[in-house]
N, CA, C and O atoms as CSV, one atom per row, in Angstrom:
chain,resi,resn,atom,element,x,y,z
A,1,MET,N,N,122.124,115.108,151.047
A,1,MET,CA,C,121.314,116.091,150.387
A,1,MET,C,C,120.294,116.056,150.987
A,1,MET,O,O,119.639,115.024,151.133
A,2,SER,N,N,119.876,117.535,151.586
A,2,SER,CA,C,119.160,118.003,152.124
A,2,SER,C,C,117.497,117.968,151.524
A,2,SER,O,O,117.017,117.901,150.392
A,3,ILE,N,N,116.965,118.044,152.795
A,3,ILE,CA,C,115.587,118.522,151.587
A,3,ILE,C,C,115.079,120.002,151.006
A,3,ILE,O,O,113.964,120.244,150.543
A,4,GLY,N,N,116.138,120.877,151.146
A,4,GLY,CA,C,115.912,121.400,150.428
A,4,GLY,C,C,116.633,121.694,149.198
A,4,GLY,O,O,116.197,122.377,148.271
A,5,ALA,N,N,117.866,121.081,149.267
A,5,ALA,CA,C,118.611,120.941,147.778
A,5,ALA,C,C,117.580,119.545,147.192
A,5,ALA,O,O,117.922,119.159,146.074
A,6,ARG,N,N,116.373,118.767,147.827
A,6,ARG,CA,C,115.647,118.238,146.728
A,6,ARG,C,C,114.640,118.898,146.318
A,6,ARG,O,O,114.002,118.501,145.343
A,7,PHE,N,N,114.346,119.907,146.916
A,7,PHE,CA,C,113.278,121.083,146.462
A,7,PHE,C,C,113.761,121.803,145.206
A,7,PHE,O,O,112.931,122.061,144.334
A,8,LEU,N,N,114.925,122.117,145.060
A,8,LEU,CA,C,116.100,122.564,144.325
A,8,LEU,C,C,115.898,121.792,143.298
A,8,LEU,O,O,115.130,122.223,142.438
A,9,GLU,N,N,116.510,120.475,143.104
A,9,GLU,CA,C,116.136,119.300,142.291
A,9,GLU,C,C,114.951,119.632,141.559
A,9,GLU,O,O,114.944,120.138,140.437
A,10,ILE,N,N,114.083,119.367,142.151
A,10,ILE,CA,C,112.794,119.356,141.451
A,10,ILE,C,C,112.387,120.235,141.136
A,10,ILE,O,O,112.155,120.253,139.927
A,11,ARG,N,N,112.059,121.387,141.841
A,11,ARG,CA,C,112.450,123.135,140.858
A,11,ARG,C,C,112.880,123.386,139.554
A,11,ARG,O,O,112.215,123.983,138.707
A,12,LYS,N,N,114.249,122.820,139.369
A,12,LYS,CA,C,115.251,122.941,138.447
A,12,LYS,C,C,114.509,122.050,137.297
A,12,LYS,O,O,114.257,122.555,136.203
A,13,ALA,N,N,114.225,120.911,137.556
A,13,ALA,CA,C,113.907,119.900,136.904
A,13,ALA,C,C,112.559,120.629,136.068
A,13,ALA,O,O,112.418,120.789,134.856
A,14,LYS,N,N,111.930,120.881,136.840
A,14,LYS,CA,C,110.458,120.992,136.019
A,14,LYS,C,C,110.428,122.602,136.275
A,14,LYS,O,O,109.482,123.063,136.914
A,15,GLY,N,N,111.832,123.779,135.604
A,15,GLY,CA,C,112.133,124.859,134.862
A,15,GLY,C,C,111.276,125.956,135.692
A,15,GLY,O,O,110.993,127.094,135.314
A,16,LEU,N,N,110.912,125.292,136.996
A,16,LEU,CA,C,110.563,126.795,137.260
A,16,LEU,C,C,111.348,128.001,138.446
A,16,LEU,O,O,112.352,127.670,139.078
A,17,LYS,N,N,110.726,129.350,138.595
A,17,LYS,CA,C,111.482,129.981,139.255
A,17,LYS,C,C,111.183,129.559,140.424
A,17,LYS,O,O,110.400,128.631,140.629
A,18,GLN,N,N,111.896,130.326,141.467
A,18,GLN,CA,C,112.041,130.379,142.853
A,18,GLN,C,C,110.517,131.233,143.541
A,18,GLN,O,O,109.956,130.827,144.559
A,19,THR,N,N,110.284,131.839,143.141
A,19,THR,CA,C,109.143,133.235,143.317
A,19,THR,C,C,107.953,132.111,142.894
A,19,THR,O,O,106.871,132.320,143.444
A,20,ASP,N,N,108.007,131.065,142.080
A,20,ASP,CA,C,106.421,130.613,141.689
A,20,ASP,C,C,106.353,129.495,142.389
A,20,ASP,O,O,105.240,129.023,142.625
A,21,VAL,N,N,107.781,128.712,142.960
A,21,VAL,CA,C,107.663,127.801,144.015
A,21,VAL,C,C,106.882,128.499,145.227
A,21,VAL,O,O,105.735,128.313,145.632
A,22,ALA,N,N,107.554,129.076,145.524
A,22,ALA,CA,C,107.019,129.922,147.031
A,22,ALA,C,C,105.480,130.222,147.135
A,22,ALA,O,O,104.793,130.292,148.154
A,23,GLU,N,N,105.095,130.390,145.751
A,23,GLU,CA,C,103.908,130.948,145.443
A,23,GLU,C,C,102.797,129.846,145.342
A,23,GLU,O,O,101.603,129.844,145.041
A,24,ALA,N,N,103.374,129.262,145.582
A,24,ALA,CA,C,102.637,128.000,145.071
A,24,ALA,C,C,102.573,126.612,146.716
A,24,ALA,O,O,101.816,125.643,146.766
A,25,ILE,N,N,103.057,126.802,147.225
A,25,ILE,CA,C,103.481,125.865,148.242
A,25,ILE,C,C,103.031,127.338,149.399
A,25,ILE,O,O,102.719,126.792,150.457
A,26,GLY,N,N,102.927,128.508,149.532
A,26,GLY,CA,C,102.581,128.768,150.608
A,26,GLY,C,C,103.668,129.633,151.380
A,26,GLY,O,O,103.420,130.130,152.479
A,27,ILE,N,N,104.822,129.772,150.769
A,27,ILE,CA,C,105.925,130.514,151.449
A,27,ILE,C,C,106.470,131.532,151.411
A,27,ILE,O,O,105.898,132.020,150.436
A,28,SER,N,N,107.382,132.497,151.832
A,28,SER,CA,C,108.113,133.481,151.061
A,28,SER,C,C,109.125,132.898,150.236
A,28,SER,O,O,109.599,131.766,150.130
A,29,HIS,N,N,109.343,134.145,149.611
A,29,HIS,CA,C,110.584,133.687,148.541
A,29,HIS,C,C,112.070,133.524,149.172
A,29,HIS,O,O,112.851,132.677,148.738
A,30,GLY,N,N,112.396,134.413,150.241
A,30,GLY,CA,C,112.924,134.527,150.825
A,30,GLY,C,C,113.314,132.889,152.148
A,30,GLY,O,O,114.347,132.473,152.672
A,31,ALA,N,N,111.961,132.482,152.187
A,31,ALA,CA,C,112.142,130.832,153.329
A,31,ALA,C,C,112.290,130.169,152.287
A,31,ALA,O,O,113.077,129.258,152.547
A,32,LEU,N,N,111.835,130.108,150.837
A,32,LEU,CA,C,112.420,129.416,149.946
A,32,LEU,C,C,113.867,129.097,149.646
A,32,LEU,O,O,114.558,128.081,149.718
A,33,VAL,N,N,114.064,130.363,149.276
A,33,VAL,CA,C,115.741,130.237,149.239
A,33,VAL,C,C,116.818,129.925,150.348
A,33,VAL,O,O,118.012,129.649,150.234
A,34,ASN,N,N,116.011,130.055,151.460
A,34,ASN,CA,C,116.916,129.327,152.864
A,34,ASN,C,C,116.952,128.121,152.591
A,34,ASN,O,O,117.988,127.485,152.401
A,35,TYR,N,N,115.724,127.644,152.541
A,35,TYR,CA,C,115.692,126.164,152.414
A,35,TYR,C,C,116.388,125.482,151.380
A,35,TYR,O,O,117.148,124.535,151.584
A,36,GLU,N,N,116.134,125.947,150.317
A,36,GLU,CA,C,117.342,125.190,149.022
A,36,GLU,C,C,118.719,125.481,149.755
A,36,GLU,O,O,119.305,124.401,149.835
A,37,LYS,N,N,119.477,126.496,150.326
A,37,LYS,CA,C,120.429,126.712,151.026
A,37,LYS,C,C,120.695,125.464,152.260
A,37,LYS,O,O,121.732,124.803,152.206
A,38,GLY,N,N,120.039,125.306,152.961
A,38,GLY,CA,C,120.180,123.765,153.586
A,38,GLY,C,C,119.275,124.191,154.716
A,38,GLY,O,O,118.870,123.230,155.370
A,39,ARG,N,N,118.781,125.556,155.187
A,39,ARG,CA,C,117.806,125.126,155.911
A,39,ARG,C,C,116.714,124.038,156.113
A,39,ARG,O,O,116.117,123.629,155.117
A,40,GLU,N,N,116.433,123.570,157.284
A,40,GLU,CA,C,115.066,123.011,157.744
A,40,GLU,C,C,113.971,123.490,157.544
A,40,GLU,O,O,113.470,124.387,158.222
A,41,PRO,N,N,113.227,122.684,156.127
A,41,PRO,CA,C,112.078,123.217,156.151
A,41,PRO,C,C,110.520,122.784,157.231
A,41,PRO,O,O,110.372,121.708,157.810
A,42,PRO,N,N,109.834,123.596,157.246
A,42,PRO,CA,C,108.858,123.084,158.421
A,42,PRO,C,C,107.904,121.654,157.726
A,42,PRO,O,O,108.044,121.301,156.555
A,43,ALA,N,N,107.261,121.191,158.389
A,43,ALA,CA,C,106.595,119.959,157.770
A,43,ALA,C,C,105.179,120.377,156.557
A,43,ALA,O,O,104.590,119.688,155.724
A,44,SER,N,N,105.048,121.820,156.980
A,44,SER,CA,C,103.966,122.269,156.033
A,44,SER,C,C,104.309,122.619,154.950
A,44,SER,O,O,103.594,122.375,153.979
A,45,ALA,N,N,105.529,123.302,154.822
A,45,ALA,CA,C,105.969,123.540,153.830
A,45,ALA,C,C,106.293,121.817,152.793
A,45,ALA,O,O,105.651,121.590,151.768
A,46,ILE,N,N,107.082,121.085,153.198
A,46,ILE,CA,C,107.236,119.679,152.753
A,46,ILE,C,C,106.027,119.351,152.657
A,46,ILE,O,O,106.201,118.422,151.867
A,47,ILE,N,N,104.686,119.367,152.863
A,47,ILE,CA,C,103.338,118.385,152.796
A,47,ILE,C,C,103.059,119.395,151.143
A,47,ILE,O,O,102.826,119.030,149.991
A,48,ALA,N,N,103.195,120.475,151.651
A,48,ALA,CA,C,102.724,121.451,150.386
A,48,ALA,C,C,103.472,121.349,149.135
A,48,ALA,O,O,102.946,121.431,148.025
A,49,PHE,N,N,104.777,121.159,149.361
A,49,PHE,CA,C,105.433,120.936,147.801
A,49,PHE,C,C,104.819,119.326,147.323
A,49,PHE,O,O,104.351,119.042,146.220
A,50,SER,N,N,104.965,118.504,148.383
A,50,SER,CA,C,104.529,117.441,148.025
A,50,SER,C,C,103.583,117.144,147.295
A,50,SER,O,O,103.819,116.528,146.256
A,51,GLU,N,N,102.413,117.459,147.598
A,51,GLU,CA,C,101.237,117.746,147.209
A,51,GLU,C,C,101.341,118.573,145.505
A,51,GLU,O,O,101.019,118.082,144.423
A,52,ALA,N,N,101.906,119.957,145.794
A,52,ALA,CA,C,101.819,121.069,144.324
A,52,ALA,C,C,102.789,120.522,143.297
A,52,ALA,O,O,102.675,120.811,142.106
A,53,TYR,N,N,103.798,119.685,143.790
A,53,TYR,CA,C,104.178,119.136,142.495
A,53,TYR,C,C,104.651,117.500,142.522
A,53,TYR,O,O,105.736,117.018,142.197
A,54,GLU,N,N,103.442,116.841,143.025
A,54,GLU,CA,C,103.311,115.642,142.978
A,54,GLU,C,C,104.447,114.949,143.536
A,54,GLU,O,O,104.610,113.995,142.775
A,55,VAL,N,N,105.220,114.904,144.335
A,55,VAL,CA,C,106.313,114.625,144.802
A,55,VAL,C,C,106.574,113.549,146.078
A,55,VAL,O,O,106.322,114.040,147.178
A,56,SER,N,N,106.930,112.490,146.084
A,56,SER,CA,C,106.386,111.645,147.178
A,56,SER,C,C,107.576,112.512,148.046
A,56,SER,O,O,108.700,112.849,147.673
A,57,PRO,N,N,106.706,112.798,149.692
A,57,PRO,CA,C,107.538,112.905,150.743
A,57,PRO,C,C,108.253,112.096,151.237
A,57,PRO,O,O,108.895,112.595,152.162
A,58,LEU,N,N,108.476,111.000,151.059
A,58,LEU,CA,C,109.339,110.028,151.539
A,58,LEU,C,C,110.851,110.465,150.794
A,58,LEU,O,O,111.893,110.640,151.425
A,59,TRP,N,N,110.726,110.570,149.585
A,59,TRP,CA,C,111.892,110.764,149.057
A,59,TRP,C,C,112.369,112.646,149.529
A,59,TRP,O,O,113.550,112.975,149.636
A,60,LEU,N,N,111.409,113.468,149.711
A,60,LEU,CA,C,112.013,114.388,150.040
A,60,LEU,C,C,112.616,114.461,151.649
A,60,LEU,O,O,113.450,115.244,152.103
A,61,LEU,N,N,111.988,113.515,152.236
A,61,LEU,CA,C,112.202,113.716,153.699
A,61,LEU,C,C,114.120,113.077,153.540
A,61,LEU,O,O,115.150,113.632,153.923
A,62,THR,N,N,113.939,111.868,152.893
A,62,THR,CA,C,115.133,111.169,152.877
A,62,THR,C,C,115.789,111.023,151.984
A,62,THR,O,O,116.947,110.774,152.320
A,63,GLY,N,N,115.605,111.058,150.773
A,63,GLY,CA,C,115.889,110.787,149.532
A,63,GLY,C,C,115.944,109.595,148.942
A,63,GLY,O,O,116.506,109.288,147.891
A,64,GLU,N,N,115.146,108.746,149.900
A,64,GLU,CA,C,114.866,107.463,149.444
A,64,GLU,C,C,113.877,106.727,148.587
A,64,GLU,O,O,112.737,107.122,148.831
A,65,GLY,N,N,113.920,105.854,147.727
A,65,GLY,CA,C,113.235,105.390,146.979
A,65,GLY,C,C,112.929,106.624,145.746
A,65,GLY,O,O,113.819,107.416,145.438
A,66,ARG,N,N,111.623,106.659,145.135
A,66,ARG,CA,C,111.858,107.675,144.117
A,66,ARG,C,C,111.115,109.163,144.024
A,66,ARG,O,O,110.283,109.387,144.903
A,67,PRO,N,N,111.291,109.931,143.282
A,67,PRO,CA,C,110.492,111.503,143.526
A,67,PRO,C,C,109.579,111.358,143.519
A,67,PRO,O,O,108.883,111.668,144.486
A,68,ASP,N,N,108.871,110.558,141.931
A,68,ASP,CA,C,107.490,110.704,141.800
A,68,ASP,C,C,106.604,110.092,143.147
A,68,ASP,O,O,106.883,109.211,143.961
A,69,ALA,N,N,105.554,110.870,143.010
A,69,ALA,CA,C,104.550,110.058,144.003
A,69,ALA,C,C,103.243,109.543,143.298
A,69,ALA,O,O,102.230,110.243,143.282
A,70,GLU,N,N,103.276,108.713,142.910
A,70,GLU,CA,C,102.702,107.499,142.112
A,70,GLU,C,C,101.976,106.727,143.345
A,70,GLU,O,O,102.711,106.602,144.324
A,71,SER,N,N,100.964,106.308,143.449
A,71,SER,CA,C,100.349,105.461,144.712
A,71,SER,C,C,100.813,104.022,144.502
A,71,SER,O,O,100.577,103.457,143.434
A,72,LEU,N,N,101.446,103.435,145.464
A,72,LEU,CA,C,101.420,101.992,145.883
A,72,LEU,C,C,100.240,101.179,144.845
A,72,LEU,O,O,100.495,100.196,144.149
A,73,ASP,N,N,98.795,101.928,144.959
A,73,ASP,CA,C,97.760,101.319,144.312
A,73,ASP,C,C,97.627,101.273,142.981
A,73,ASP,O,O,96.907,100.578,142.264
A,74,THR,N,N,98.497,102.190,142.718
A,74,THR,CA,C,98.329,102.396,141.213
A,74,THR,C,C,99.675,101.739,140.505
A,74,THR,O,O,99.838,101.365,139.344
A,75,ILE,N,N,100.343,101.739,141.339
A,75,ILE,CA,C,102.108,100.555,140.742
A,75,ILE,C,C,101.526,99.332,140.996
A,75,ILE,O,O,102.210,98.360,140.676
A,76,TYR,N,N,100.401,99.110,141.505
A,76,TYR,CA,C,100.028,97.483,141.845
A,76,TYR,C,C,99.244,97.150,141.052
A,76,TYR,O,O,99.114,95.985,140.676
A,77,ALA,N,N,98.364,98.422,140.522
A,77,ALA,CA,C,97.180,97.474,139.843
A,77,ALA,C,C,97.853,97.869,137.857
A,77,ALA,O,O,97.420,97.424,136.795
A,78,ARG,N,N,98.665,98.556,138.051
A,78,ARG,CA,C,99.880,98.438,136.790
A,78,ARG,C,C,100.653,96.894,136.871
A,78,ARG,O,O,100.855,96.159,135.905
A,79,SER,N,N,100.836,96.760,137.579
A,79,SER,CA,C,101.949,95.257,137.746
A,79,SER,C,C,100.606,93.817,137.622
A,79,SER,O,O,100.580,92.697,137.112
A,80,ILE,N,N,99.797,94.546,138.289
A,80,ILE,CA,C,98.599,93.198,137.809
A,80,ILE,C,C,98.424,93.003,136.077
A,80,ILE,O,O,98.862,92.043,135.444
A,81,ALA,N,N,97.800,93.968,135.606
A,81,ALA,CA,C,96.978,94.162,135.160
A,81,ALA,C,C,98.178,93.590,133.551
A,81,ALA,O,O,97.931,92.937,132.537
A,82,THR,N,N,99.292,94.180,134.016
A,82,THR,CA,C,100.734,93.801,132.931
A,82,THR,C,C,100.623,92.081,132.939
A,82,THR,O,O,100.322,91.463,131.918
A,83,ALA,N,N,100.803,91.667,133.749
A,83,ALA,CA,C,100.904,90.352,134.521
A,83,ALA,C,C,99.602,89.748,133.725
A,83,ALA,O,O,99.970,88.926,132.887
A,84,TRP,N,N,98.345,89.910,133.755
A,84,TRP,CA,C,97.136,89.227,133.504
A,84,TRP,C,C,97.186,89.926,132.262
A,84,TRP,O,O,95.987,90.144,132.086
A,85,ALA,N,N,97.741,90.387,131.352
A,85,ALA,CA,C,97.793,90.798,129.605
A,85,ALA,C,C,98.361,90.073,129.023
A,85,ALA,O,O,97.956,89.610,127.957
A,86,TYR,N,N,100.053,89.614,129.862
A,86,TYR,CA,C,100.959,88.777,129.477
A,86,TYR,C,C,100.567,87.549,129.127
A,86,TYR,O,O,100.567,86.974,128.038
A,87,LEU,N,N,100.123,87.119,130.546
A,87,LEU,CA,C,99.704,85.858,130.614
A,87,LEU,C,C,98.521,85.368,129.981
A,87,LEU,O,O,98.470,84.192,129.621
A,88,GLY,N,N,97.512,86.196,129.799
A,88,GLY,CA,C,96.258,85.661,128.702
A,88,GLY,C,C,96.952,85.969,127.417
A,88,GLY,O,O,96.185,86.846,127.020
A,89,ARG,N,N,97.580,85.900,126.774
A,89,ARG,CA,C,97.948,86.807,125.435
A,89,ARG,C,C,97.570,85.400,124.378
A,89,ARG,O,O,97.053,85.658,123.291
A,90,GLY,N,N,97.729,84.556,124.587
A,90,GLY,CA,C,97.186,83.163,123.846
A,90,GLY,C,C,95.802,82.626,124.093
A,90,GLY,O,O,95.126,81.857,123.408
A,91,GLY,N,N,95.581,83.137,125.079
A,91,GLY,CA,C,94.488,82.749,125.081
A,91,GLY,C,C,93.783,81.601,126.036
A,91,GLY,O,O,92.615,81.215,126.090
A,92,ASP,N,N,95.115,81.163,126.858
A,92,ASP,CA,C,95.219,79.859,127.458
A,92,ASP,C,C,94.733,80.879,129.269
A,92,ASP,O,O,94.881,82.037,129.660
A,93,ASP,N,N,94.061,79.433,129.940
A,93,ASP,CA,C,93.506,79.683,130.967
A,93,ASP,C,C,95.303,80.132,131.532
A,93,ASP,O,O,96.439,79.784,131.208
A,94,VAL,N,N,94.548,81.288,132.746
A,94,VAL,CA,C,95.628,81.813,133.896
A,94,VAL,C,C,95.601,81.195,135.089
A,94,VAL,O,O,94.493,81.144,135.622
A,95,GLU,N,N,96.607,80.659,135.721
A,95,GLU,CA,C,96.684,80.405,136.852
A,95,GLU,C,C,96.753,81.906,137.811
A,95,GLU,O,O,97.307,82.969,137.530
A,96,GLN,N,N,95.780,81.426,139.310
A,96,GLN,CA,C,95.835,82.886,139.997
A,96,GLN,C,C,97.811,82.805,140.060
A,96,GLN,O,O,98.506,83.708,139.593
A,97,GLU,N,N,98.419,81.468,140.768
A,97,GLU,CA,C,99.942,81.560,141.249
A,97,GLU,C,C,101.001,82.169,140.108
A,97,GLU,O,O,102.111,82.610,140.404
A,98,ASP,N,N,100.538,82.123,138.943
A,98,ASP,CA,C,101.376,82.762,137.809
A,98,ASP,C,C,101.007,84.423,138.079
A,98,ASP,O,O,101.839,85.318,138.231
A,99,VAL,N,N,100.126,84.506,138.086
A,99,VAL,CA,C,100.035,86.320,137.847
A,99,VAL,C,C,100.187,86.843,139.217
A,99,VAL,O,O,100.065,88.061,139.351
A,100,ILE,N,N,100.447,86.084,140.312
A,100,ILE,CA,C,100.915,86.654,141.846
A,100,ILE,C,C,102.470,86.561,141.452
A,100,ILE,O,O,103.239,87.505,141.636
A,101,LYS,N,N,102.801,85.517,140.975
A,101,LYS,CA,C,104.367,85.065,140.480
A,101,LYS,C,C,105.027,86.350,139.567
A,101,LYS,O,O,106.078,86.909,139.881
A,102,LEU,N,N,104.392,86.627,138.648
A,102,LEU,CA,C,104.359,87.819,137.912
A,102,LEU,C,C,104.157,89.367,138.591
A,102,LEU,O,O,104.808,90.390,138.809
A,103,GLY,N,N,103.250,88.996,138.708
A,103,GLY,CA,C,102.785,91.047,139.230
A,103,GLY,C,C,103.901,91.124,140.309
A,103,GLY,O,O,104.773,91.991,140.247
A,104,SER,N,N,103.852,90.179,141.318
A,104,SER,CA,C,105.170,90.779,141.859
A,104,SER,C,C,105.988,90.937,141.483
A,104,SER,O,O,106.443,91.889,142.117
A,105,ALA,N,N,106.867,90.565,140.550
A,105,ALA,CA,C,108.305,90.702,139.840
A,105,ALA,C,C,108.098,92.121,139.392
A,105,ALA,O,O,108.908,92.972,139.760
A,106,LEU,N,N,107.111,92.436,138.652
A,106,LEU,CA,C,106.963,93.550,137.716
A,106,LEU,C,C,106.325,94.492,139.135
A,106,LEU,O,O,106.276,95.639,138.691
A,107,PHE,N,N,105.896,94.524,140.398
A,107,PHE,CA,C,105.710,95.311,141.171
A,107,PHE,C,C,106.951,95.950,141.460
A,107,PHE,O,O,107.324,97.062,141.085
A,108,GLN,N,N,107.590,95.056,142.223
A,108,GLN,CA,C,109.265,95.340,142.450
A,108,GLN,C,C,109.835,96.107,141.769
A,108,GLN,O,O,110.459,96.990,142.359
A,109,TYR,N,N,109.850,96.095,140.732
A,109,TYR,CA,C,110.687,96.369,139.589
A,109,TYR,C,C,110.099,97.781,139.041
A,109,TYR,O,O,110.914,98.584,138.585
A,110,LEU,N,N,108.621,98.143,139.066
A,110,LEU,CA,C,108.328,99.483,139.154
A,110,LEU,C,C,108.632,100.078,140.466
A,110,LEU,O,O,109.398,101.029,140.624
A,111,LEU,N,N,108.149,99.619,141.165
A,111,LEU,CA,C,108.637,100.446,142.657
A,111,LEU,C,C,109.971,101.256,142.674
A,111,LEU,O,O,110.071,102.416,143.072
A,112,GLU,N,N,111.345,100.203,142.010
A,112,GLU,CA,C,112.449,100.932,142.001
A,112,GLU,C,C,112.690,101.469,140.854
A,112,GLU,O,O,113.713,102.147,140.954
A,113,HIS,N,N,112.155,101.512,139.572
A,113,HIS,CA,C,112.319,102.214,138.325
A,113,HIS,C,C,111.539,102.760,137.583
A,113,HIS,O,O,111.940,103.022,136.450
A,114,GLY,N,N,110.186,103.110,137.961
A,114,GLY,CA,C,109.006,103.768,137.613
A,114,GLY,C,C,108.562,103.206,136.337
A,114,GLY,O,O,107.346,103.040,136.241
A,115,GLU,N,N,109.401,102.826,135.182
A,115,GLU,CA,C,108.993,102.377,134.353
A,115,GLU,C,C,109.365,101.205,133.932
A,115,GLU,O,O,110.036,100.663,134.811
A,116,ILE,N,N,109.223,100.408,132.795
A,116,ILE,CA,C,109.939,99.078,132.388
A,116,ILE,C,C,109.989,99.361,130.997
A,116,ILE,O,O,109.057,99.888,130.390
A,117,SER,N,N,111.193,98.976,130.423
A,117,SER,CA,C,110.883,99.050,129.019
A,117,SER,C,C,110.933,97.773,128.331
A,117,SER,O,O,111.499,96.795,128.821
A,118,PRO,N,N,110.278,97.764,127.058
A,118,PRO,CA,C,110.214,96.250,126.484
A,118,PRO,C,C,110.908,95.255,126.907
A,118,PRO,O,O,110.488,94.242,127.465
A,119,ALA,N,N,112.564,95.687,126.503
A,119,ALA,CA,C,113.418,94.761,127.056
A,119,ALA,C,C,113.411,94.040,127.805
A,119,ALA,O,O,113.371,92.810,127.770
A,120,MET,N,N,113.474,95.153,129.034
A,120,MET,CA,C,113.031,94.757,130.486
A,120,MET,C,C,111.988,93.926,131.344
A,120,MET,O,O,112.075,93.350,132.429
A,121,SER,N,N,110.744,94.130,130.222
A,121,SER,CA,C,109.477,93.393,130.624
A,121,SER,C,C,109.971,92.206,129.926
A,121,SER,O,O,109.988,91.250,130.701
A,122,GLU,N,N,110.545,91.790,128.275
A,122,GLU,CA,C,111.037,90.291,128.457
A,122,GLU,C,C,111.588,89.883,129.261
A,122,GLU,O,O,110.911,89.012,129.806
A,123,LYS,N,N,112.873,90.055,129.883
A,123,LYS,CA,C,113.599,89.568,130.503
A,123,LYS,C,C,113.003,89.021,132.024
A,123,LYS,O,O,113.433,88.044,132.638
A,124,ILE,N,N,111.740,90.057,132.507
A,124,ILE,CA,C,111.515,89.804,133.673
A,124,ILE,C,C,109.928,88.353,133.054
A,124,ILE,O,O,109.609,87.236,133.461
A,125,PHE,N,N,109.535,89.055,132.215
A,125,PHE,CA,C,108.997,87.761,131.646
A,125,PHE,C,C,109.088,86.337,131.676
A,125,PHE,O,O,108.453,85.431,132.217
A,126,ALA,N,N,110.516,86.467,130.591
A,126,ALA,CA,C,111.027,85.003,130.562
A,126,ALA,C,C,111.745,84.443,132.431
A,126,ALA,O,O,112.010,83.291,132.772
A,127,LEU,N,N,111.864,85.607,133.207
A,127,LEU,CA,C,112.191,84.761,134.459
A,127,LEU,C,C,111.021,84.741,135.440
A,127,LEU,O,O,111.284,84.498,136.618
A,128,SER,N,N,109.860,84.953,135.109
A,128,SER,CA,C,109.004,84.666,135.780
A,128,SER,C,C,107.997,83.434,135.014
A,128,SER,O,O,106.776,83.296,135.099
A,129,ALA,N,N,108.527,83.005,134.611
A,129,ALA,CA,C,107.665,81.486,133.523
A,129,ALA,C,C,107.892,80.373,134.069
A,129,ALA,O,O,107.456,79.338,133.565
């Protein structure tokens, strides 16, 4: 899939018109049409699209990873906070090693999937125990 095809995928998922996207990222409507048809967009258009629609530039360029642009710091913080809350829920002392082990598992899962369902949380918690 081309970069332009990923532009198209995000545009349609967000219910946006080509003219609105073109204006938002500072290009002509015709240029966006060409990109969506497979012409390679310049780096400036990729960066502008990434910033305007909070899409990962890596995903736009390669199709790898997830399209959302949640930062690694945010994902890491969520992982550690979840691990800490889970491990400390009974009021017992929490060992640093346990937080690292569970936080790492949660971080990896979040990187790959974006969210964790309650059922998957229980599976991850059980595996890390």
